[in-house]
Structure formats: structure tokens, C-alpha cells
N, C-alpha and C positions, 0 to 999 in steps of 0.2 A: 123159629125155634132154629131150623136149618141156617135162615140168613145168619142170626147171632151167632153161632157154630163156626159157621166161616169166617165171621169179623176177628173173632177169636184167634181162630189158625192162622189168619194172614199178622195178625198184632204178634204172635209169637215166632212166627216167620222173620217177621224184623229184627223181632227182639235178638235171638238165636242165631240169626244168620245177617248181620250187616254187611252193607257192601262195603263198609269201610277197612273190614277183615279183609278181604281181598286184595287191597291195595298194594302197589307195589312200592317199594323205598326207592329205587331209583338211585341217580347219582346227579349229582348238583350242576345244573349248567353254567355258564359264565354270567346268570345274574342271579345263582344262589339259589334255584328251584328247582323243580322237576313236575313233570306230569304224572297224577294218578292214573293208571293204566284201567283201572275199573271204569272210569266215566270220563278221562280226560281233563279233569281239572287238574289247574297249575296251582302248586303250593310252592308259595314264596319262603323258603326256610329261611336261607341266613341272605338277605340283600346285598349286593354288593355294590360299589359305586356306582357302576354300570346298570343297575337297577333303579338307585335311585334318581337317576338323572329323570326317568319319569315321572310326570306332576300327578297325574291319576292313572287309572287302571287302563284307560282307551290308549294312553302312551305305552304303558307296561305292555298290553296286546301288542303293539307293534314290534316293541322290543325281543319280544318272546318268540314271534315270527321270524324274526330275523336272526337269533341266537342260539334257538334251540333246536336240536337234529329231528325231533319227531314229527315228522312231516304229516302223520294219520290225525295227531293232536292237536298240531299248530293249523293246519285247513279248517277246524271247526272251534278255533277259539274264541271264544265273547268276552266282552267283561264282565257276565254273568258267571265263568268259568275260573274267573281268578280267584283265588283265596289269598290273602295278604298276611294271614297269620297273625294278625295283631301289631302288623308292623305299619308304618306311616309312610308314604311316600315322598317324593321332592326334598328329601333332607341327606343329611349323611348317616349312615349305618351306625348304629350303636358301636359295633365291634371292630370297627375302623376308624382310625384318625383321620382329623380333616387333611393330612398332607400326604395320604395314601393314596396313590394312583391303581386303576382298576387293571388286575391280571387279564389277561388276553391270551390264547392259544396262540401258539407258534411263535413265542417271543421267550427273549432270554432275560434275565432280572439277577441283578449283584446281588448276593446273598449273603448274611453273615450267620456264623454257626451259632445256637444258643445252647444245644444238647444234641451228645448223639445218642440214639436210644438203641440201635441194632445195625445189624448187617446192612437192612435195606429202608431203614427209617430215620428221621432225624426232624428236629424242630430248628428252624430258620427263622430270621427278620429279614423281609422282603418289602419295599417301600414303608417301611414302618409298623409294619404289622407282622406278629408272630404265626407261623404257619408249620404244623406239623405235617411234613414230606415224606411220602411213599415213592421211594426210588422207581420210575417207571422199569418194567418189562422183566426186572429179574427177581429171584425169589429166594434167601437167603434159609438158612436153618434157624430154629427159633435161638433165642439164648436170653430172653427174661423169663417169662411166666413159666415156659416149659424148656428145657434146656435141652437139645439136640444133638447129636454129634457134628463138630465143626461150626455151632453156633456162637460160641466163643471167639473161637478165630475169624470168624466174617464179621464180627461185631470189632475185634481190634483191628482188623485190616480197615475197615470203614472209618472207625474213629481217629486212627492214627491220620490217614490220608486227608480227611476233612478240615484236622487240627492244622494242618500245612496253611490253610486258609485260601484266598483269592478263588472263591467260590460262586458259581454261577447255576442258577435253575432256568433250565428251559420245559417249557410247556409243550404238550406234544399229543398228539390223538384227537378224540371226540369229546373229551371233557376235562375240566380244569379238578375235579374233586373228585373220589370215591365215596363210596354209601356212608363212609366212617368220617367225613367231610374232612379226608386229610388232601392236599395238596398232591397231583400227581406231576412228576417234573424228570426229566434228566439232569444230573447232578455232575457239572463240572469242577473241576478241582485244577486251575490254571488250564494248561492246553488238554489235559488227563481228563476220560471221560470214566467217572468212577464206575458205573455198571461195568463197563468195559474190563478196567484192570480189577475189580474184586471175580470176575468171574473168568479171567486168564489165570488167576491165583487156584482155583478148583474152588471155590467158597461158594458157588451158587448151584444150588440143586434142581431148578427146574425155571421155567418163563410162565409170567401169565400174558396172555395173547388177547386181548378185548378189541383186537382192532390192525390198522398198520401205523407202526410207529416208524420217525425216522433213523433211528440207528439199529435196528433189529438183525441186520444184516452182520454188523459189526460186533455184536453181542454173540450171536449164533457162531462166528467164526471164531469169537474168543472162545467159548464153551467146545468147541473142536480140538482147538490149539490146547485147553488143559487136558483134555482128555488125550491127547495123544503124548504131552509130556509127564501124564502121570504125579499132575498137580494137586494141591491139596487132599480132596477126598476123592478123588480118582487115583491117588497114589496108594491107597490100601487094598487090601483084599474086598471082595465084595460083601462079605459078611459085615464090613465096618461101613460097607458105603450106604446112602440113604435108601430106604425100603422103595422099592418099585413103586406099590401101592400108593404110597406116600407121595411121591413124584406125580402121581396122575391126580391129585387133588387138582380143584379149580381154586383159585387166588383169591376166590370170596369164602371158600369152606376154609381156607388155608389161614387168611387174617380173620376169621372170627373171632380166632383165640390170640391176635396179636392187638394188644393193646398200645396205646401211646404211654408207656410208662418210662419212669426215668431209668437211666442208665443202670445196668447191674450193678455197680461198683458201690451204691448206697445200700447196703442190707434194710435198713428200717424202712425207705422208701420201698423196696423190693418186695418185702413181706405185707405191706398195708397194700400194694398194687393187685399182689396175690390175692389177698382177701377178697377186696373187692371184685376182683374177676370171678372168683370163686361164688361169691355171692349172685353177680349178675347170671352167672350160669343156672344157679339154683332158682333164681326168681324167672328164668327164661322158662326153666323145666316146670315150674309149679302153673306158670301161664299155659304153656302145652297143655298141661292135664285139666285144668281148668275151661278151658277152651273147648275140649273134648269131652267133659262132661257137660256142660252146658247145650253142646250139639246133640248129643245123646239125649237128653232130658227134653229138649225141643223137639226133636224129632216124634219122640213118643207120645209127647202132649197133642203134638197136631195128630198124629194117627187116633188117637184116643178120641180126640174130637169129630174126626171125620168119620169114625166109626158111629158114633154118637147122632151124629146129623143125617147119616144114610138112615136111621130107623124110623 
């Protein structure tokens, strides 16, 4: 009887405390995948052309060891710890055209503007593929789902500059994409660094800093200049400046509510995007509530079974 009770307790533990629930979403590397921190399984979410050069899992293992910076997990990586998530190696990824070249870190790529979303996000065509792109290092006030002070001004400034054309994206840092699968890049318009220009205009409220970026110093100097000159949001009274507690948010907390919605000059699309965002937030809250209830029920059931087995 005690053995049966122990087996039931183990089954309930697996049911209510699955290891996958503790997986870290991670950011995507140059191959389009990342390691799951709980067990160091490599998940190939969106295989890039670089990943598709591998004809089998063994070759993919070698590529992961070369291009992924997670030293702990790459050391113990074997073919058994590769999860292709339904993708087939040795071909061309479905999301890329056959003429597309692989994006690499530390490189510059000519880009064509598709859509300007807000002060720090836009869509570009690079190497024949469309990328929603989050501008590296800067964080401007919201102007899409939530409208914050100077959000519209930041959006107008960025969009006006991008419409001049002659755009180049420069990849930098330790990863090509964030956890929302947005390309991360410095944005050049001619010989002007967009991040520097929008910061000088006093339309950047904070920085997000996940590592060493090539032009950090220039952007920080631009911020100091904007504050000295009282540009943009730094020229008004402190009551109208961004809340200091707001500036303490991390970039991940900030971007949780930022979606790649169409530009705010389309009311119908904006309303639809806002509805989708609210629905996603509602679903997320429901999932959290359900997860808590499942954990609570599982814990109670295990305690009851354990008490029964002790008798």
C-alpha cells in the first residue's frame, strides 16, 4: 500500500510540477535557437540559413558550440539534447527566401523601411526578408498601446528620419534577436546614428544594457547633451518628466507591453492591436491563476497521500 501511495505521489508531482514549466525562454542565437536552462536542451525555434547548413544533428551540435555563448550548456551538448521542434535540417528555412543571406553579429546590412512603429521599433527588409527591429540600447516613451508623455514626439522624430532612406542596420552585442524574436540593431540613416540623434533630441527616457555595445559611449554623451540643453522631455518641469520609478524598469519589463503593432496613424489597426494585447494580457493572467491552483491542488494531494502512507 505504501509503495502504491509513493507511486501516486510521484505521478502527481510530475503532473503538477513539470520541468518544462521552469524553462527559460531565452534569446535566439545566430542559428535561431537557445538553450533551455532547466536541462540544457537546445531548442531550434526559428532556424536561420546558418543552422540549415547542418545536414544532421551532429553537424548542428558543432555549429551550436561555435556560435552559442552559453559555455555551460555547450560543453555538455550532444545530439540527444537537440530539439528540432519539427524543423528538418539540410534545407532552406521556410521563413526565408532562398536568396537571403545569413545575418551575423558585428556586420552592417543595407535595409529598406517597411513600417515605422514607434520611437525605437520599425520593420525593415534585409537580405530579402522582413524583420521587426528593436533599436539597440535606447528606450523611448510608448506611443502605440499605451501613450506616454513624449511618446508621439519620439515616434514622429524617428519616422521622419527613417523616411529619408539610405538606411543601414548594424548588428552588435551577444545575440541577434530578443525574446520577442525582434532583430536587435544599431540604425544608421546616411552617416547619422539614429539612436544618437533621437537621444540628442531629448526623446529617450532610459537605456537597456545587457552587455557591451559598440556605441554606448556616444549615446550616453548624447543623453548628457540633451539634459544640458534642456531638449525634449528634459526641458519641462520635473512633474512632466518621465516617472523616475518608470525609468528603473528593465528593458524586458518595458517591452512586455510593446508589441509590433502598425503605426499609430491607422485607428482601425491600432484598435485591433489594442484588443489583441488586452486579450493576451487576460490570457496570461488566467494562465498564472490556473497554474497556481494546479500547484496548490497538487501539493495538497501529495500531503494527503503521504499521510495516508504513513499510517
